[in-house]
C-alpha positions as CSV (number, residue, x, y, z in Angstrom):
1,X,-54.9,58.3,0.8
2,X,-54.7,54.5,1.3
3,X,-52.6,52.7,-1.2
4,X,-54.3,49.9,-3.1
5,X,-53.3,46.4,-2.2
6,X,-51.6,44.6,-5.0
7,X,-51.7,40.9,-4.9
8,X,-48.9,39.1,-6.7
9,X,-50.0,37.1,-9.7
10,X,-49.3,33.4,-10.0
11,X,-45.7,32.5,-10.4
12,X,-44.7,30.2,-13.1
13,X,-43.2,26.9,-11.8
14,X,-39.5,26.5,-12.1
15,X,-38.7,24.4,-15.2
16,X,-37.4,21.0,-14.3
17,X,-34.4,19.6,-16.0
18,X,-35.4,17.0,-18.6
19,X,-34.8,13.4,-17.7
20,X,-32.0,11.6,-19.4
21,X,-33.5,8.8,-21.6
22,X,-32.6,5.3,-20.5
23,X,-31.4,4.3,-23.9
24,X,-28.9,7.1,-23.9
25,X,-27.3,5.9,-20.7
26,X,-26.9,2.4,-21.9
27,X,-25.5,3.7,-25.2
28,X,-22.4,4.9,-23.4
29,X,-21.1,1.4,-22.2
30,X,-22.2,-0.1,-25.5
31,X,-20.1,2.4,-27.3
32,X,-17.1,1.5,-25.1
33,X,-17.2,-2.2,-25.9
34,X,-14.9,-2.1,-28.9
35,X,-12.3,-0.1,-27.1
36,X,-9.8,-3.0,-26.6
37,X,-9.5,-3.4,-30.3
38,X,-7.8,0.0,-30.6
39,X,-5.6,0.1,-27.5
40,X,-2.3,-1.6,-26.7
41,X,-1.9,-3.4,-23.4
42,X,-0.6,-0.5,-21.4
43,X,-3.2,2.0,-22.5
44,X,-5.8,-0.7,-21.8
45,X,-4.4,-1.0,-18.3
46,X,-4.9,2.7,-17.8
47,X,-8.5,2.4,-18.9
48,X,-9.0,-0.5,-16.6
49,X,-7.6,1.6,-13.7
50,X,-10.1,4.3,-14.5
51,X,-12.9,1.7,-14.2
52,X,-11.4,0.6,-10.8
53,X,-11.6,4.2,-9.5
54,X,-15.2,4.7,-10.6
55,X,-16.8,2.7,-7.7
56,X,-14.1,4.0,-5.4
57,X,-15.0,7.6,-6.2
58,X,-18.8,6.8,-6.0
59,X,-18.5,5.3,-2.6
60,X,-16.4,8.2,-1.3
61,X,-18.9,10.7,-2.7
62,X,-21.9,9.0,-1.0
63,X,-20.5,9.9,2.4
64,X,-18.8,13.3,1.8
65,X,-20.8,14.5,-1.1
66,X,-24.4,13.3,-0.5
67,X,-24.4,12.7,3.2
68,X,-22.1,15.7,3.9
69,X,-19.8,14.1,6.5
70,X,-16.1,14.7,6.4
71,X,-15.0,11.1,6.7
72,X,-11.6,9.9,5.3
73,X,-12.0,6.1,5.8
74,X,-12.4,5.4,2.0
75,X,-8.9,4.0,1.7
76,X,-9.7,1.6,4.5
77,X,-12.6,0.2,2.5
78,X,-10.4,0.0,-0.5
79,X,-7.8,-2.1,1.3
80,X,-10.4,-4.4,2.9
81,X,-11.9,-5.2,-0.4
82,X,-8.5,-5.9,-2.1
83,X,-7.2,-8.1,0.7
84,X,-10.5,-10.0,1.1
85,X,-10.5,-10.8,-2.6
86,X,-6.8,-11.7,-2.6
87,X,-6.9,-13.9,0.5
88,X,-10.0,-15.8,-0.7
89,X,-8.4,-16.4,-4.1
90,X,-4.9,-17.3,-2.8
91,X,-5.6,-19.1,0.4
92,X,-8.9,-20.8,-0.5
93,X,-8.5,-21.1,-4.2
94,X,-11.8,-19.4,-5.0
95,X,-12.2,-17.9,-8.5
96,X,-12.1,-14.1,-8.6
97,X,-15.7,-13.6,-9.5
98,X,-16.8,-15.5,-6.4
99,X,-14.7,-13.1,-4.2
100,X,-16.3,-9.9,-5.5
101,X,-19.4,-10.1,-3.3
102,X,-17.5,-11.0,-0.1
103,X,-15.1,-8.1,-0.7
104,X,-18.1,-5.8,-0.9
105,X,-19.6,-7.3,2.2
106,X,-16.4,-6.9,4.2
107,X,-16.2,-3.3,3.0
108,X,-19.8,-2.8,4.2
109,X,-18.8,-4.2,7.6
110,X,-15.8,-1.9,7.7
111,X,-18.2,1.0,6.8
112,X,-20.5,0.1,9.6
113,X,-17.5,0.1,12.0
114,X,-16.3,3.4,10.7
115,X,-19.7,5.0,11.2
116,X,-19.5,4.6,15.0
117,X,-17.8,8.0,15.6
118,X,-20.5,9.7,13.5
119,X,-23.2,7.9,15.3
120,X,-21.7,9.2,18.6
121,X,-22.1,12.8,17.3
122,X,-18.5,13.3,16.2
123,X,-18.4,15.8,13.3
124,X,-16.1,18.0,11.2
125,X,-12.4,17.7,11.6
126,X,-12.7,15.4,14.6
127,X,-14.5,12.9,12.4
128,X,-12.0,13.3,9.7
129,X,-9.1,12.5,12.1
130,X,-10.8,9.5,13.6
131,X,-11.8,7.9,10.3
132,X,-8.2,8.6,9.0
133,X,-6.9,6.8,12.1
134,X,-9.2,3.9,11.2
135,X,-7.6,3.5,7.8
136,X,-4.1,3.6,9.4
137,X,-5.1,1.0,11.9
138,X,-6.1,-1.4,9.1
139,X,-2.9,-0.7,7.3
140,X,-1.0,-1.7,10.5
141,X,-3.0,-4.9,10.5
142,X,-2.0,-5.6,6.9
143,X,1.7,-5.2,7.9
144,X,1.5,-7.3,11.1
145,X,-0.7,-10.1,10.0
146,X,2.0,-11.8,8.1
147,X,0.6,-15.3,7.8
148,X,-2.5,-14.0,6.0
149,X,-1.6,-10.8,4.3
150,X,2.1,-11.4,3.6
151,X,3.2,-8.4,5.7
152,X,5.1,-5.6,4.2
153,X,6.0,-7.6,1.1
154,X,2.3,-8.1,0.3
155,X,0.7,-11.0,-1.5
156,X,0.4,-12.1,-5.1
157,X,-3.1,-12.6,-6.4
158,X,-3.9,-15.5,-8.8
159,X,-5.0,-14.4,-12.3
160,X,-8.7,-13.5,-12.2
161,X,-11.2,-15.7,-13.9
162,X,-14.9,-15.5,-14.6
163,X,-16.9,-18.8,-14.9
164,X,-13.7,-20.6,-15.8
165,X,-12.5,-18.0,-18.3
166,X,-9.1,-16.7,-17.3
167,X,-8.7,-13.0,-17.7
168,X,-5.1,-13.2,-18.7
169,X,-4.8,-9.9,-20.5
170,X,-6.0,-6.3,-20.0
171,X,-8.6,-6.5,-22.8
172,X,-10.3,-9.5,-21.1
173,X,-10.3,-7.7,-17.7
174,X,-11.8,-4.6,-19.3
175,X,-15.2,-6.2,-20.0
176,X,-15.5,-7.6,-16.4
177,X,-14.5,-4.2,-15.0
178,X,-16.8,-2.3,-17.3
179,X,-19.8,-4.5,-16.2
180,X,-18.9,-3.9,-12.5
181,X,-18.5,-0.2,-12.9
182,X,-21.9,0.1,-14.7
183,X,-23.6,-2.0,-12.0
184,X,-22.2,0.2,-9.2
185,X,-23.3,3.4,-11.0
186,X,-26.8,2.1,-11.6
187,X,-27.3,0.8,-8.1
188,X,-26.0,3.9,-6.5
189,X,-28.1,6.0,-8.8
190,X,-31.2,4.1,-7.7
191,X,-30.3,4.5,-4.1
192,X,-29.8,8.2,-4.3
193,X,-33.1,8.7,-6.2
194,X,-35.0,6.8,-3.5
195,X,-36.2,7.9,-0.1
196,X,-32.8,6.9,1.2
197,X,-31.1,9.4,-1.0
198,X,-33.6,12.1,-0.1
199,X,-32.9,11.4,3.6
200,X,-29.1,11.7,2.9
201,X,-29.7,15.1,1.4
202,X,-31.9,16.2,4.3
203,X,-29.2,15.2,6.8
204,X,-26.6,17.1,4.7
205,X,-28.7,20.3,4.6
206,X,-29.6,20.3,8.3
207,X,-29.2,17.2,10.5
208,X,-31.1,18.6,13.5
209,X,-34.0,19.6,11.3
210,X,-34.1,16.2,9.6
211,X,-34.2,14.5,13.1
212,X,-37.0,16.9,14.1
213,X,-39.0,15.8,11.1
214,X,-38.9,12.2,12.2
215,X,-36.0,11.0,10.0
216,X,-34.0,8.3,11.9
217,X,-30.7,10.0,11.1
218,X,-28.5,7.4,12.8
219,X,-30.0,4.6,10.6
220,X,-29.3,6.6,7.4
221,X,-25.8,7.5,8.5
222,X,-25.1,3.8,9.1
223,X,-26.6,2.9,5.7
224,X,-24.5,5.6,3.9
225,X,-21.3,4.3,5.4
226,X,-22.2,0.7,4.8
227,X,-23.1,1.3,1.2
228,X,-19.9,3.4,0.7
229,X,-17.8,0.5,2.1
230,X,-19.7,-2.0,-0.1
231,X,-19.1,-0.2,-3.3
232,X,-15.5,0.7,-2.5
233,X,-14.8,-2.9,-1.4
234,X,-15.9,-4.0,-4.9
235,X,-13.4,-1.5,-6.3
236,X,-10.7,-3.0,-4.1
237,X,-11.5,-6.4,-5.5
238,X,-11.1,-5.0,-9.0
239,X,-7.8,-3.4,-8.0
240,X,-6.5,-6.7,-6.7
241,X,-7.4,-8.4,-9.9
242,X,-5.8,-5.7,-12.0
243,X,-2.5,-5.3,-10.2
244,X,-2.0,-8.9,-9.3
245,X,0.1,-8.0,-6.2
246,X,-1.2,-6.0,-3.3
247,X,1.0,-4.4,-0.6
248,X,0.1,-2.2,2.5
249,X,1.8,0.8,0.9
250,X,-0.9,0.9,-1.8
251,X,-3.4,2.0,0.9
252,X,-1.5,4.8,2.6
253,X,-2.1,8.6,2.9
254,X,-1.0,9.2,-0.7
255,X,-3.7,6.9,-2.0
256,X,-6.2,8.8,0.2
257,X,-5.1,12.1,-1.3
258,X,-5.5,10.7,-4.8
259,X,-9.1,9.5,-4.0
260,X,-10.0,12.8,-2.4
261,X,-8.7,14.6,-5.5
262,X,-10.9,12.4,-7.7
263,X,-14.0,13.4,-5.8
264,X,-13.2,17.1,-5.5
265,X,-12.1,17.6,-9.1
266,X,-15.0,15.5,-10.4
267,X,-17.7,17.1,-8.3
268,X,-19.1,16.5,-4.8
269,X,-22.5,14.7,-4.7
270,X,-22.4,13.9,-8.4
271,X,-22.2,10.4,-10.0
272,X,-21.2,12.1,-13.3
273,X,-18.5,13.9,-11.4
274,X,-17.2,10.7,-9.9
275,X,-16.7,9.2,-13.3
276,X,-15.1,12.4,-14.7
277,X,-12.8,12.7,-11.7
278,X,-11.7,9.1,-12.0
279,X,-10.9,9.5,-15.7
280,X,-9.0,12.8,-15.2
281,X,-7.0,12.0,-12.1
282,X,-6.1,8.5,-13.3
283,X,-4.8,9.6,-16.7
284,X,-3.0,12.8,-15.5
285,X,0.0,10.9,-14.2
286,X,0.7,9.5,-17.6
287,X,1.3,13.0,-18.9
288,X,3.7,13.9,-16.0
289,X,5.9,10.8,-16.1
290,X,8.7,12.8,-17.8
291,X,8.6,15.2,-14.9
292,X,9.2,13.4,-11.6
293,X,7.8,15.1,-8.5
294,X,5.3,17.2,-10.4
295,X,2.4,14.8,-9.9
296,X,1.8,15.7,-6.3
297,X,2.1,19.4,-7.3
298,X,-0.6,18.8,-9.9
299,X,-3.0,17.3,-7.5
300,X,-2.5,20.2,-5.0
301,X,-3.0,22.8,-7.7
302,X,-6.1,21.1,-9.1
303,X,-7.8,20.8,-5.7
304,X,-7.0,24.5,-4.9
305,X,-8.3,25.7,-8.3
306,X,-11.4,23.6,-8.1
307,X,-12.3,24.9,-4.6
308,X,-11.8,28.5,-5.7
309,X,-13.4,28.5,-9.2
310,X,-15.4,25.2,-9.5
311,X,-16.7,24.3,-6.1
312,X,-19.0,21.7,-7.7
313,X,-16.2,20.2,-9.8
314,X,-16.1,19.4,-13.5
315,X,-19.7,18.0,-13.3
316,X,-20.9,21.6,-13.0
317,X,-19.4,22.5,-16.4
318,X,-21.4,19.8,-18.1
319,X,-24.5,20.9,-16.2
320,X,-24.0,24.4,-17.7
321,X,-23.7,23.0,-21.2
322,X,-27.0,21.0,-21.0
323,X,-29.6,20.4,-18.3
324,X,-29.5,16.6,-19.2
325,X,-26.3,16.4,-17.2
326,X,-27.8,17.8,-14.0
327,X,-28.1,15.2,-11.3
328,X,-31.8,15.4,-10.3
329,X,-31.1,14.5,-6.7
330,X,-28.5,17.3,-6.4
331,X,-29.7,20.4,-4.4
332,X,-28.8,23.9,-5.5
């Protein structure tokens, strides 16, 4: 006896995560405005350092999280931005706020240069090694180009100023850094929600399939690296203004490991994770100062634990608590 054919009924569409209201996003930086009133100079410095690492983590995440390429040139963009801002301020006497955009543009140029191996088809660990060598090459330039960079002793950066207002304490720097961090978050969010961000995710999922669909993969890879360098270069300019003295040792492999820990712990491919990772990894050393040598152990343990139990980082915990924290451009 023939079995009756059963046609499946209509499936209900998968519920979409509700969109985060615009006013709720802007409420966060507004709520942080009074923070300098309650912090001393040192704690304010730590908060400023968190804001520096927000664009640094965002830029790193664009390439390894959203584009899906294992590239370790982030510290090169960081150093380029810092030295560009410092040289323009010290040698040419430009105010710090004028040097921010050139620092980002030089970072974008460095990003375009670092994308050449990826454009030539280099992938996986080979790309990681080549981009790592790119950062070490730039650090060699910082050491050898003594008349410009000061060599191994580094260079002192004049106090930052914005439209004639000298940022002579950590509280004053905080407001400028907060504005820059918010701008980089908003602009990167817009980029990732546009067709460019969708192209990044298509390349990450399957580069050959994306190319077969007519997506110019080389163009988008170049754009991702350039945007990463631009954003991280701005973070380098903020770092130069915060520290006041930059040296080549500040952009070595240890710094790269720290930035990688920020992205991995916070969450790959997530703006929320970039901010969370910057906050956690920047404040963690303050709790381990009484225990010298344990900081590197902490970073190693955190990365291993996150890879094993939270492959999407701390951002995935917030996403489980409420769908408002789910990045809408993030693919499951």
